[in-house]
C-alpha positions in Angstrom: 265.6 121.9 139.8 263.7 121.7 136.5 260.6 120.0 137.7 259.9 122.6 140.4 259.3 125.2 137.7 256.0 123.6 136.4 253.6 121.1 137.8 252.5 120.0 134.3 253.2 120.2 130.6 252.6 123.8 129.3 249.8 124.3 126.8 252.3 125.5 124.2 255.7 123.9 123.7 258.8 125.4 122.2 259.5 124.8 118.5 261.0 121.4 117.9 259.1 119.6 120.7 257.8 116.3 119.3 254.0 116.2 118.8 252.4 114.0 121.5 250.1 111.3 120.2 246.6 110.4 121.5 247.8 107.5 123.6 250.5 109.5 125.3 248.0 112.4 125.8 245.7 110.0 127.6 248.6 108.8 129.8 249.4 112.4 130.7 245.8 113.1 131.5 245.7 110.1 133.9 249.0 111.2 135.5 247.6 114.7 136.0 244.3 113.4 137.4 246.3 111.4 140.0 248.6 114.3 140.7 245.7 116.7 141.2 243.9 114.3 143.5 247.0 113.8 145.5 247.7 117.5 146.0 244.1 118.1 147.1 244.4 115.4 149.7 247.9 116.5 150.8 246.6 120.0 151.4 243.5 118.7 153.3 245.1 116.1 155.5 248.9 116.2 155.1 251.3 114.2 153.0 252.1 111.5 155.6 248.4 110.9 156.4 247.4 110.3 152.7 247.7 106.7 151.6 247.8 105.6 148.0 244.4 104.0 148.1 242.8 107.3 149.0 244.6 109.0 146.1 243.4 106.3 143.7 239.8 106.7 144.9 239.9 110.5 144.5 241.4 110.1 141.0 238.9 107.4 140.1 241.6 104.9 139.3 242.8 101.7 140.9 245.8 101.7 143.3 247.6 99.5 140.8 247.2 102.3 138.2 248.6 104.8 140.6 251.7 102.6 141.1 252.0 102.0 137.4 252.4 105.8 136.8 254.1 106.6 140.1 256.1 103.7 141.7 256.3 105.6 145.0 254.2 108.4 146.7 257.2 110.7 146.4 257.1 110.3 142.6 253.7 111.9 142.5 255.4 115.1 143.7 258.6 114.8 141.8 257.7 113.4 138.4 256.2 115.3 135.5 256.2 115.5 131.7 258.4 118.6 131.6 261.8 117.3 130.7 261.3 117.2 126.9 260.0 120.8 127.0 263.0 122.0 128.9 265.3 120.1 126.5 263.6 121.5 123.4 263.6 125.0 124.9 267.3 124.9 125.6 268.1 123.6 122.1 266.0 126.4 120.6 268.2 129.1 122.1 271.1 130.5 120.1 274.2 128.3 120.4 276.5 131.2 121.2 274.3 132.4 124.0 275.7 131.9 127.5 274.1 129.0 129.2 272.9 131.1 132.1 271.0 133.3 129.7 269.5 130.3 127.9 268.3 128.9 131.2 267.0 132.3 132.3 264.9 132.6 129.2 263.5 129.1 129.3 262.7 129.4 133.0 260.9 132.7 132.5 258.9 131.5 129.6 257.9 128.4 131.6 256.8 130.6 134.5 254.7 132.8 132.1 252.8 129.7 131.0 251.6 128.9 134.5 247.9 129.2 135.3 246.6 130.1 138.7 246.1 126.4 139.4 249.6 125.6 138.3 251.0 128.2 140.6 249.1 126.7 143.5 250.5 123.2 142.8 254.0 124.7 142.4 253.8 126.2 145.9 252.6 122.9 147.3 255.4 121.1 145.5 258.1 123.3 146.9 256.6 123.2 150.4 256.6 119.4 150.2 260.2 119.3 149.0 261.2 121.6 151.8 259.2 119.9 154.6 259.0 116.1 153.8 262.3 114.3 154.4 261.5 111.4 152.0 260.8 113.8 149.2 263.7 116.0 150.0 266.0 113.0 149.9 264.6 111.9 146.5 265.3 115.3 144.9 269.0 114.3 144.7 268.2 111.7 142.1 266.3 114.3 140.1 269.0 116.9 140.4 271.5 114.3 139.1 269.2 113.5 136.1 268.6 117.2 135.3 272.3 117.9 135.6 272.9 115.2 133.0 270.2 116.7 130.7 271.7 120.2 130.8 275.2 118.9 130.4 274.2 117.0 127.3 272.8 120.2 125.7 276.0 122.1 126.7 278.1 119.2 125.2 276.3 119.7 121.9 277.1 123.4 122.0 280.8 123.1 123.0 281.9 119.8 121.5 283.0 118.6 124.9 282.0 115.2 126.3 278.7 115.2 128.3 280.6 114.1 131.5 283.1 117.0 131.3 283.6 118.3 134.8 283.2 122.0 133.9 279.9 121.3 132.1 278.6 119.4 135.1 279.7 122.2 137.5 277.9 124.8 135.4 274.7 122.7 135.1 274.6 121.8 138.8 275.2 125.5 139.8 272.3 126.7 137.6 269.9 124.0 139.0 270.9 124.8 142.6 270.4 128.5 141.9 266.9 127.9 140.5 266.0 125.7 143.5 267.1 128.4 146.0 265.1 131.0 144.1 261.9 128.9 144.4 262.5 128.0 148.1 263.1 131.7 148.8 259.9 132.5 147.0 257.8 130.1 149.1 259.6 131.0 152.4 258.8 134.7 151.8 255.1 133.9 151.4 255.2 134.5 147.6 255.3 138.2 148.3 258.0 138.7 145.7 257.4 137.9 142.1 259.0 134.6 141.2 260.1 135.8 137.8 262.0 138.7 139.4 263.6 136.2 141.8 264.7 134.0 138.9 266.2 137.1 137.2 268.0 138.1 140.3 269.3 134.6 140.8 270.6 134.3 137.3 272.2 137.7 137.6 274.3 136.4 140.5 275.5 133.5 138.3 276.1 135.7 135.3 278.4 138.1 137.2 280.5 135.3 138.4 279.2 134.6 141.9 280.4 138.0 143.2 278.6 140.1 145.8 
């Protein structure tokens, strides 16, 4: 799941990522302020006990502004600005490189961009996905969207249609593997290095799902 890798847009983007204008940067700053306020409240009093109006007050915006950026409370956890960075990162990889290796490199680079605050939010995000049924249910929509994104990149590399079954199987398998790596990381109390878990996970895919 791509948006579990980073809670916000990295400071540096891969070559080819379109430059963000001032207006869009302000929108991103507002979204981040809302998201940070929400995570603080979720940690202090729990997800279910945190209404939108409290999040708005903590972020110093109106409830209508929160809903303009995040139509539902679940979207605060599941929405970020990272899709274009992932897409650009994948397209920057060599076209003859196996897709598993491309995803490995982009994921590892993203993890290396994380600050301590980002890692804290990432842990919270994964815990919420694991523990809150409403959020867990919504992740299926994101997985479908991310599968389509990766399939589109694979289609460009191979000349196959983006809805090709084999492309979608590969894309879905990679996303499921990354999700399991992150869930395992949090379940283990973050004792293992997440980057090492990503490498181990991608190794399983690269060797053909053999034990």
